[in-house]
C-alpha positions in Angstrom: 19.8 0.7 35.1 20.3 -3.0 36.1 23.6 -3.8 37.6 26.1 -6.0 35.9 28.2 -8.9 37.3 31.4 -7.7 38.9 33.5 -9.3 36.1 31.6 -7.4 33.4 31.9 -4.1 35.2 35.6 -4.7 35.7 36.0 -5.4 32.0 34.2 -2.1 31.1 36.4 -0.2 33.5 39.5 -1.6 31.8 38.1 -0.3 28.5 37.5 3.1 30.2 41.0 3.2 31.6 42.5 2.5 28.1 40.2 5.1 26.6 40.5 8.0 29.0 43.5 7.0 31.0 44.1 6.2 34.7 43.2 9.7 35.8 39.7 9.3 34.5 39.3 5.9 36.1 40.2 7.5 39.4 37.4 10.1 38.7 35.0 7.2 38.1 35.7 5.6 41.4 35.7 9.0 43.3 32.3 9.9 41.9 31.0 6.3 42.3 29.7 6.4 38.7 28.6 3.0 37.3 30.9 2.3 34.4 28.1 1.2 31.9 26.7 4.7 32.2 29.5 5.9 30.0 28.0 3.9 27.2 24.3 4.5 27.8 24.4 8.1 28.9 22.0 10.7 27.6 23.4 14.2 27.1 20.8 16.2 28.8 21.7 19.0 31.3 21.3 16.7 34.3 23.9 14.3 32.9 26.2 17.1 32.0 26.0 18.6 35.5 26.5 15.2 37.2 29.4 14.1 34.9 31.0 17.4 34.0 34.6 16.0 33.8 33.5 13.2 31.6 31.9 15.6 29.1 35.0 17.8 29.2 37.1 14.8 28.4 34.8 14.0 25.5 35.1 17.5 24.2 38.8 17.3 24.4 38.9 14.0 22.5 36.7 15.5 19.8 38.7 18.8 19.7 35.5 20.7 20.4 35.9 24.2 21.9 33.2 24.8 24.4 33.3 26.5 27.8 31.5 23.9 29.9 32.2 25.8 33.1 30.3 28.8 31.6 27.5 26.5 30.7 27.1 25.4 34.4 27.2 29.0 35.6 24.5 30.0 33.1 22.5 26.9 34.0 22.7 27.9 37.7 21.2 31.3 36.8 18.6 29.6 34.7 17.6 27.3 37.5 17.5 30.1 40.1 15.2 32.3 38.1 13.0 29.5 37.1 12.6 28.5 40.7 11.6 32.1 41.6 9.1 32.2 38.8 7.6 28.9 39.9 7.4 30.1 43.5 5.7 33.3 42.5 3.2 31.4 40.3 2.4 29.1 43.1 1.8 32.2 45.3 -0.3 33.7 42.6 -2.5 30.6 42.4 -2.9 30.7 46.2 -3.9 34.4 46.2 -6.2 33.8 43.2 -8.0 31.0 45.0 -8.6 33.3 48.0 -10.3 36.1 46.1 -13.7 34.4 45.7 -13.9 33.6 49.4 -12.6 37.0 50.7 -14.5 38.2 53.8 -15.1 41.7 52.5 -14.2 44.1 49.7 -11.2 45.5 51.3 -9.6 42.1 51.7 -10.6 41.2 48.1 -8.9 44.5 46.9 -5.7 43.6 48.8 -5.6 40.2 47.2 -6.2 41.7 43.8 -3.4 44.2 44.4 -1.2 41.4 45.5 -2.0 39.5 42.3 -1.0 42.4 40.2 2.3 42.8 42.1 3.1 39.1 41.6 2.2 39.3 37.9 4.6 42.2 37.5 7.3 40.3 39.3 6.8 37.2 37.2 7.0 39.3 34.0 10.2 40.9 35.2 11.7 37.5 36.0 10.7 36.2 32.6 12.3 39.1 30.9 15.5 38.5 32.9 15.3 34.8 31.9 15.2 35.4 28.1 18.9 36.3 27.5 20.0 33.6 29.9 17.9 31.0 28.0 19.4 32.2 24.7 23.0 31.8 26.0 22.0 28.5 27.7 20.5 27.1 24.5 23.5 28.3 22.4 25.9 26.5 24.7 23.8 23.4 25.0 23.8 23.1 21.2 27.6 23.0 21.2 28.0 20.1 23.7 29.4 17.1 21.9 28.2 13.6 22.2 30.6 11.2 24.0 32.6 9.1 21.6 32.8 5.3 21.8 35.7 3.8 23.8 37.1 2.3 20.6 37.5 5.7 18.9 41.3 6.4 18.6 42.9 9.7 19.5 43.8 12.1 16.7 43.5 15.6 15.4 42.3 15.1 11.8 41.5 12.5 9.1 45.3 12.0 8.8 45.0 10.2 12.2 42.2 7.8 11.2 43.1 4.1 11.5 42.9 1.7 8.6 40.8 -1.4 9.6 40.2 -3.1 6.3 41.4 -3.2 2.7 39.7 -4.9 -0.2 41.1 -5.5 -3.7 44.5 -4.8 -5.2 45.5 -1.2 -6.0 45.0 -1.0 -9.7 48.3 -0.9 -11.8 48.5 -0.3 -15.5 51.0 -1.4 -18.1 50.2 1.7 -20.1 50.1 5.5 -19.4 46.8 5.8 -17.6 44.5 8.8 -17.8 42.6 10.5 -15.0 38.8 10.7 -14.9 38.8 14.3 -16.3 40.6 13.3 -19.5 38.7 10.0 -19.9 35.2 11.5 -19.4 36.0 14.6 -21.5 37.3 12.4 -24.3 34.1 10.3 -24.2 31.9 13.4 -24.0 30.6 12.3 -20.6 31.2 15.7 -18.9 31.6 19.3 -19.7 33.4 21.4 -17.1 33.9 24.5 -19.3 30.2 25.0 -19.8 29.4 23.9 -16.3 31.6 26.7 -15.0 30.0 29.2 -17.4 26.6 28.4 -16.0 27.2 27.5 -12.4 30.6 29.0 -11.7 33.5 27.4 -9.8 33.1 23.6 -9.5 30.3 23.6 -12.1 29.8 20.6 -14.4 27.4 19.0 -16.9 27.1 15.2 -17.1 26.3 14.3 -20.7 25.5 11.1 -22.7 27.1 8.2 -21.0 28.0 10.3 -18.0 24.3 10.8 -17.3 23.4 7.3 -18.3 26.1 5.8 -16.0 24.7 7.9 -13.1 21.2 6.6 -13.7 22.6 3.1 -13.9 24.3 3.5 -10.5 21.1 4.9 -8.9 18.9 2.2 -10.2 21.3 -0.6 -9.3 21.7 0.9 -5.8 18.0 1.1 -5.3 17.7 -2.6 -6.1 20.8 -3.6 -4.1 19.7 -1.8 -0.9 16.0 -2.6 -1.5 16.9 -6.3 -1.1 18.2 -5.4 2.4 14.8 -4.1 3.5 15.2 -0.4 2.9 12.2 1.7 2.0 13.1 4.1 -0.8 12.4 7.8 0.1 12.7 10.9 -2.0 12.6 13.6 0.7 12.4 17.4 0.6 15.7 19.1 -0.2 14.6 22.5 1.2 14.1 22.2 4.9 13.5 24.4 8.0 16.6 25.3 10.0 15.4 23.2 13.0 16.1 20.0 11.0 19.8 20.8 10.6 20.0 21.5 14.3 18.3 18.2 14.8 21.0 16.2 13.0 23.8 18.3 14.4 24.9 20.0 11.2 24.1 23.3 12.8 25.6 25.4 14.3 29.0 23.9 13.6 28.7 23.6 9.8 26.9 26.9 9.2 29.5 28.0 6.7 29.0 24.9 4.5 25.2 25.0 4.0 23.2 27.0 1.5 20.2 28.9 2.7 17.3 30.7 1.0 16.1 34.3 1.4 13.3 32.8 3.6 15.9 31.4 6.0 15.2 27.8 4.9 18.2 25.6 4.0 19.3 23.3 1.2 20.3 19.9 2.5 23.8 18.5 2.2 22.5 15.0 2.8 19.1 13.4 2.8 19.8 12.3 6.4 18.6 15.7 7.4 15.1 15.5 6.0 14.7 11.8 6.4 15.4 12.1 10.2 12.7 14.8 10.3 10.1 12.3 9.0 9.3 10.9 12.5 9.9 14.2 14.4 7.6 14.6 17.5 6.2 11.1 17.1 5.9 8.2 19.5 6.6 4.9 17.7 6.2 1.3 18.8 9.2 -0.8 19.5 7.7 -3.5 17.1 8.3 -1.0 14.2 12.1 -1.2 14.7 14.4 -1.3 12.8 13.1 1.5 10.6 15.2 1.5 7.5 15.0 4.3 4.9 17.0 4.7 1.7 16.9 8.4 1.0 17.7 9.7 -2.5 18.1 13.4 -3.2 20.2 16.1 -4.7 22.6 17.5 -2.2 24.2 20.9 -1.8 27.4 21.9 0.0 29.3 25.2 -0.2 32.6 23.4 0.5 33.7 26.3 2.7 37.2 26.0 3.8 38.2 23.8 0.9 39.4 26.5 -1.5 42.4 25.3 -3.3 41.6 21.6 -2.6 40.4 19.2 -5.2 39.7 21.9 -7.7 40.0 19.5 -10.7 37.3 17.2 -11.7 34.4 15.6 -9.8 36.0 14.9 -6.4 34.5 18.0 -4.7 31.5 19.8 -6.2 28.8 22.0 -4.9 25.8 19.9 -6.0 25.5 16.2 -6.4 23.2 13.2 -5.8 23.4 10.7 -3.0 21.6 7.6 -1.7 21.7 7.5 2.1 20.9 4.7 4.5 19.1 6.0 7.6 18.1 3.7 10.4 16.1 4.0 13.7 16.3 1.3 16.4 15.6 0.8 20.1 17.7 2.5 22.8 20.3 -0.1 23.1 24.0 0.5 22.7 24.6 -3.1 21.6 21.9 -2.7 18.9 23.5 0.5 17.7 26.9 -1.1 17.4 25.4 -4.1 15.5 23.4 -1.9 13.1 26.4 0.4 12.6 28.6 -2.5 11.5 25.7 -3.8 9.2 25.2 -0.4 7.5 28.9 0.0 6.8 29.1 -3.5 5.5 26.2 -2.8 3.1 28.2 -0.1 1.4 31.4 -2.2 1.4 29.4 -5.1 -0.3 28.0 -2.6 -2.9 31.5 -1.4 -3.7 32.8 -5.0 -3.9 30.0 -5.8 -6.3 31.4 -3.1 -8.6 34.9 -4.5 -8.2 36.5 -1.2 -7.1 39.4 -1.5 -4.6 38.8 0.2 -1.3 39.8 0.6 2.3 37.8 1.3 5.5 39.1 3.5 8.2 38.0 4.1 11.8 37.7 7.9 12.4 39.7 9.4 15.2 38.2 11.8 17.8 39.2 14.9 15.9 37.5 13.7 12.8 34.1 13.0 14.4 31.1 15.2 14.1 29.5 16.8 17.2 26.8 14.1 17.5 28.7 11.0 16.3 29.6 8.3 18.8 31.6 6.4 16.2 32.3 6.6 12.5 33.8 4.6 9.6 34.8 6.0 6.3 35.0 3.8 3.1 37.6 5.2 0.7 38.0 4.1 -2.9 41.2 3.7 -4.7 41.9 6.6 -7.2 44.7 5.5 -9.6 45.2 9.0 -11.0 46.2 10.3 -7.6 47.6 7.1 -6.2 45.5 7.5 -3.1 42.2 6.5 -1.5 39.3 8.9 -1.5 36.3 8.9 0.8 33.1 7.7 -0.8 31.0 6.8 2.3 30.6 7.6 6.0 28.8 5.4 8.5 27.9 6.8 11.9 25.8 6.1 15.0 24.5 8.7 17.4 22.7 7.0 20.3 19.8 9.4 21.2 21.7 12.6 20.3 19.6 13.3 17.2 16.4 11.8 18.4 16.3 14.0 21.5 16.5 17.0 19.2 13.8 15.7 16.9 11.8 14.3 19.8 11.5 10.9 18.2 10.4 8.4 20.9 9.0 4.9 21.1 7.0 2.8 23.6 9.1 -0.2 24.7 7.8 -3.6 25.5 7.1 -2.5 29.2 5.2 0.5 28.0 7.9 3.0 28.9 8.5 5.9 26.6 12.1 6.2 25.4 14.2 8.1 22.8 15.1 6.0 19.8 18.7 5.6 18.6 19.7 6.8 15.1 22.3 5.8 12.6 23.2 6.6 9.0 25.6 5.6 6.3 26.2 6.7 2.7 24.9 4.1 0.2 26.6 5.8 -2.7 27.2 9.4 -4.0 27.4 10.5 -7.6 29.2 11.9 -9.4 32.2 11.2 -7.0 32.0 7.4 -7.6 32.6 8.0 -11.3 36.1 9.1 -10.5 37.2 5.7 -9.3 35.0 3.8 -11.6 36.4 5.4 -14.8 40.0 5.4 -13.7 40.1 1.8 -12.4 38.4 0.2 -15.4 40.2 2.1 -18.2 41.9 0.1 -21.0 45.0 0.7 -23.0 42.9 1.7 -26.1 41.2 4.5 -24.1 37.9 2.6 -23.6 36.4 1.9 -20.1 34.9 -1.4 -19.1 31.6 -1.1 -17.4 31.4 -3.2 -14.1 29.3 -6.3 -14.8 26.8 -5.4 -12.1 25.9 -2.2 -13.9 25.6 -3.6 -17.4 21.9 -4.5 -17.2 21.2 -0.9 -16.1 23.6 0.8 -18.4 22.8 -1.1 -21.5 26.4 -1.8 -22.8 29.6 -3.4 -21.6 32.2 -0.8 -22.7 32.3 3.0 -22.9 34.2 4.2 -26.0 
């Protein structure tokens, strides 16, 4: 890594001090760690071993429970056994090379016997390595990525920081209705029959409910297509490895559906879109790669029993358009693209005229692989609160290492790409804010102007 001017390094150390505190800054100086490494680090085992206290602080900030000392102990055992295996294999090769040139049969038989002994010893060491590798891999999959220095402290989404508001919170001069009443009155949804067929949180979208969803999808496809995204309809049933790749497993195991064949249903098209370039070496000239994934999504909503049981806020199956982006291994580029992706969704919401706010997620509300995340939340008049509609995250090379997505840079060096994603828009959740914010005193609902060419009329009612 090229060195920075002294004033730049000092500036970064100030950020580090504010982020982790003076104790961590003393650790930086004691270990003689170059400050920019905090930004550009790659969470492989070598980095973890050399910067254990930093990774521990990151886990604490993200409220991640992992025994990193145990990981180091297991890694020591792994390294010791692997070294023994390599030494015995080297000896085995040496003995093997000597057999053809043995001076007589007795020497040759001794060498063959020695070969058999070494083979048995290697097999024994490999058997001893298996349970160690299983524990090592399990622990490694739990190690969190290091959050950006701008991520605030906090335990949950209640501690997220508002960074932007747009539009006035809608007020009515009449007794307003919530989306359930509005959509039921206009025969746009049927929850009763949805529950009969699907069960808890089931629903049917009918008539204008279905047409409005198609209008949103088609408008979003055009809106984001103008920003250079390639539309993708990806698989929705994927192999387990893809959810480990994105970081949804193992920590979200209770929230995903799986088949009898041990395949999984995706909760976001990010999972299968990220798998598209798995095990490939790209060219830097291909960046940025911008996909707009569209798919049905499935979530068990484990742990949310008793929450949002009414209406379309939290359902088991839905549709979502997702922005997924790959770029070169540059922190600065990741930051720039992260802001751009989030702004895309903000502009889409603004084009519909729905009031919203954007929040910066605290450490306790970050996923395992996320470096930084924004949530866009729409105003819901019926609840007098904002509700999440989109999340924008960047991961550095956390996901691409797992998917083995690499690229050849301008100097010919092979590097891991950086990945980012952001919700473009989910349905039916957006219908909640749309219906409630645009209702009229006579019970009708005005269709946002941007959707009218796709929906075919100006008013629902």
